C-alpha positions as CSV (number, residue, x, y, z in Angstrom):
1,M,130.5,122.5,108.6
2,K,129.7,124.0,105.1
3,H,128.6,121.7,102.2
4,F,129.0,122.2,98.7
5,A,129.7,120.4,95.6
6,A,132.1,121.1,92.5
7,S,132.1,119.9,89.1
8,V,134.0,120.7,85.8
9,E,130.8,121.4,84.0
10,P,129.8,124.9,82.8
11,L,127.7,127.1,85.3
12,D,124.5,126.9,83.3
13,K,124.6,123.0,83.2
14,I,125.2,122.9,87.0
15,R,122.5,125.3,87.8
16,R,119.9,123.3,85.8
17,F,121.1,120.1,87.7
18,A,120.9,121.9,91.1
19,E,117.3,123.1,90.3
20,E,116.1,119.7,88.9
21,F,117.2,117.9,92.1
22,A,116.4,120.9,94.6
23,F,119.8,120.7,96.2
24,D,120.0,122.9,99.5
25,F,123.7,123.4,99.2
26,P,125.7,125.3,96.7
27,L,127.3,123.5,93.4
28,L,130.5,125.3,92.1
29,S,131.4,125.2,88.6
30,D,135.2,124.7,87.6
31,P,135.3,124.7,84.0
32,T,138.9,125.6,83.8
33,R,139.6,122.4,85.7
34,Q,142.1,124.2,88.1
35,A,140.7,123.0,91.3
36,A,140.0,119.7,89.9
37,K,143.7,119.3,89.0
38,A,144.8,120.6,92.3
39,Y,142.7,117.9,94.1
40,G,143.9,115.2,91.7
41,V,140.4,114.3,90.3
42,V,141.2,115.2,86.7
43,A,144.1,114.8,84.4
44,D,145.1,116.7,81.2
45,D,144.4,113.6,79.1
46,R,140.8,112.9,80.3
47,S,137.8,114.7,79.3
48,F,135.9,113.9,82.7
49,A,136.6,114.3,86.4
50,S,136.6,111.4,88.8
51,R,133.8,111.4,91.2
52,W,135.2,111.6,94.6
53,T,134.0,113.0,97.9
54,F,136.3,115.2,100.0
55,Y,135.4,116.0,103.5
56,I,137.1,119.1,104.6
57,G,137.1,120.4,108.2
58,V,136.5,123.9,109.3
59,D,140.3,124.2,109.6
60,G,140.8,123.4,106.0
61,R,142.3,119.9,106.6
62,I,141.0,117.1,104.5
63,L,139.5,114.6,107.1
64,H,138.4,111.9,104.5
65,V,138.5,111.3,100.9
66,D,135.9,108.7,99.3
67,R,137.2,107.5,95.9
68,Q,134.4,105.1,95.5
69,V,131.4,107.2,94.9
70,S,128.2,105.7,93.2
71,P,125.5,107.8,92.5
72,A,123.2,105.1,93.4
73,N,124.0,105.4,97.1
74,A,125.9,108.7,97.6
75,G,123.6,110.4,99.7
76,K,123.3,107.7,102.3
77,V,127.2,107.2,102.2
78,V,127.7,111.1,102.7
79,A,125.1,111.2,105.3
80,D,126.8,108.2,107.2
81,R,130.2,109.6,106.7
82,L,129.2,113.0,108.0
83,A,127.7,111.3,111.3
84,Q,130.9,109.4,111.7
85,L,132.8,112.6,111.5
86,G,130.5,114.1,114.2
87,V,128.6,116.6,111.9
88,P,125.2,117.2,113.2
89,R,122.4,116.5,110.9
90,R,120.3,119.4,109.5
91,G,116.6,119.4,109.2
92,R,115.0,120.1,105.8
93,P,112.7,123.1,105.6
């Protein structure tokens, strides 16, 4: 399974954020909000996107959507959900 995150923020801002937190997965930039609108996380009348986590299977099907994401515990919640979905843990180098 591939892991990535997407944001409506500009690429340069996302790059700095990823470097600051040393993410080991890609962060994608969606400044036109086209993908965010397709997934229903942003509306034309809002300046920000909802913080949702989508778990998408290798076949492209959405396996689970977490609409109650809290930055304070998001890492643990994601790790727990991936385990529930049977995704093996990756070791860090």
